[in-house]
KOLNUKOL-646928 format. One line per 8 residues: number of its first residue (from 1); their letters; for each residue x, y, z of C-alpha. Coordinates in Angstrom, 2 decimals. Layout:
BEGIN
NUM> A> X/Y/Z  ...
//
This chain:
BEGIN
1> XXXXXXXX> 59.06/98.07/64.06  62.41/99.83/64.59  63.58/100.84/68.03  65.34/104.22/67.63  67.70/105.57/70.27  68.90/109.11/69.53  68.10/111.72/66.96  64.94/110.80/65.05
9> XXXXXXXX> 65.69/113.16/62.14  69.04/111.52/61.57  67.42/108.07/62.03  65.00/108.82/59.12  68.06/109.63/56.89  69.89/106.49/58.03  66.93/104.27/57.61  66.59/105.62/53.94
17> XXXXXXXX> 70.22/104.65/53.29  69.77/101.16/54.76  66.50/100.61/52.84  68.14/101.64/49.55  71.20/99.44/50.32  68.90/96.52/51.18  66.79/96.99/48.02  69.99/96.98/45.86
25> XXXXXXXX> 70.98/93.67/47.48  67.68/92.19/46.77  67.82/93.24/43.17  71.37/92.04/42.85  72.52/95.61/41.92  76.15/95.65/42.90  76.62/99.29/41.96  73.60/100.20/44.07
33> XXXXXXXX> 75.00/98.29/47.02  78.43/99.89/46.93  77.00/103.37/46.53  76.18/103.27/50.17  79.56/101.92/51.38  82.56/103.98/52.48  85.78/103.40/50.59  87.35/102.10/53.88
41> XXXXXXXX> 84.47/99.69/54.81  85.41/96.66/56.85  83.07/93.64/56.42  82.78/90.42/58.40  80.43/88.42/56.21  79.04/84.94/56.25  81.42/83.82/53.49  85.23/83.40/53.92
49> XXXXXXXX> 87.69/85.00/54.45  87.43/86.32/58.00  87.51/90.00/56.88  86.95/91.98/53.71  88.30/95.54/53.33  86.97/97.92/50.71  83.76/97.97/48.63  84.35/94.70/46.61
57> XXXXXXXX> 81.82/95.30/43.77  83.42/92.48/41.76  82.92/89.98/44.55  79.31/91.03/44.90  78.74/90.46/41.18  80.19/87.01/41.48  78.03/86.20/44.49  74.93/87.61/42.79
65> XXXXXXXX> 75.52/85.30/39.78  74.93/82.29/42.06  71.24/83.33/42.58  68.23/82.77/40.37  66.02/85.80/40.48  65.94/88.25/43.31  67.19/87.70/46.85  64.42/88.05/49.40
73> XXXXXXXX> 64.93/89.58/52.82  63.30/90.83/55.93  64.53/92.12/59.29  63.13/91.92/62.79  64.21/93.01/66.30  65.75/96.06/64.64  67.45/98.80/66.78  69.05/101.88/65.46
81> XXXXXXXX> 71.34/103.91/67.82  72.20/107.38/66.41  74.99/109.85/67.50  76.03/113.06/65.90  78.16/111.43/63.21  78.15/107.70/63.94  75.32/105.23/64.27  74.81/101.51/64.44
89> XXXXXXXX> 71.95/99.26/63.34  71.37/95.75/64.63  68.78/93.22/63.69  67.91/89.66/62.81  67.82/89.27/59.02  66.15/86.60/56.90  67.59/85.85/53.51  65.48/83.80/50.97
97> XXXXXXXX> 65.74/82.73/47.40  66.86/80.06/45.04  70.50/79.45/44.15  71.49/78.51/40.55  72.28/75.00/41.80  68.60/74.55/42.73  69.06/74.92/46.53  66.33/77.00/48.24
105> XXXXXXXX> 67.76/79.38/50.86  65.80/80.35/53.89  68.42/81.57/56.42  68.18/83.82/59.51  71.36/85.56/60.61  72.52/88.35/62.89  73.65/91.66/61.34  75.21/94.80/62.66
113> XXXXXXXX> 75.92/97.82/60.48  78.08/100.74/61.52  77.54/104.08/59.80  79.45/107.42/59.64  78.24/110.79/58.58  80.63/112.81/56.49  79.69/116.02/54.67  75.97/115.44/55.59
121> XXXXXXXX> 75.93/111.94/54.00  75.60/108.70/55.90  77.62/105.72/54.66  78.04/102.19/55.88  81.59/101.76/57.25  81.25/98.43/58.99  79.17/95.30/58.29  79.07/92.17/60.49
129> XXXXXXXX> 76.88/89.20/59.69  77.05/85.93/61.58  75.17/82.71/62.48  75.63/81.00/65.93  77.49/77.74/66.10  76.71/74.65/68.15  78.44/74.80/71.49  78.41/70.90/71.78
137> XXXXXXXX> 81.98/70.58/70.42  80.84/69.92/66.82  81.52/73.55/65.80  78.70/73.25/63.20  76.78/76.35/62.20  73.23/76.57/63.50  71.47/77.36/60.23  67.93/76.32/61.16
145> XXX> 67.41/78.88/64.00  64.52/81.35/63.65  63.50/84.28/65.90
//
């Protein structure tokens, strides 16, 4: 269930973009992923460095090559807030699959996507993914949390 704040017609268009983008991620289709990204996208992802600027199709191909088969995913607690030409999507996302080194991944993380409408087309201009870290002084990532 998606909580929508703002223009429902535009929300349908945005949800279609996000669904196509997420499907491309799951299929490890780098060209399909970057098709939905603006040229000036800024991404704060789970992997270093602290910030990526630009589409980064080559980096996606490299990351996809570390997975066996498709990458599973699901989102809960989703909220979409829509303005006239900007929107943001937030949710808790689950990523599942098997890495080529044999490690099974089952990770929940937080995600925010910022979108901009230009010439009647919605594109992702900002991506932020994160996991919480332990506040006990260890600084370790909390990778076992679930909603």
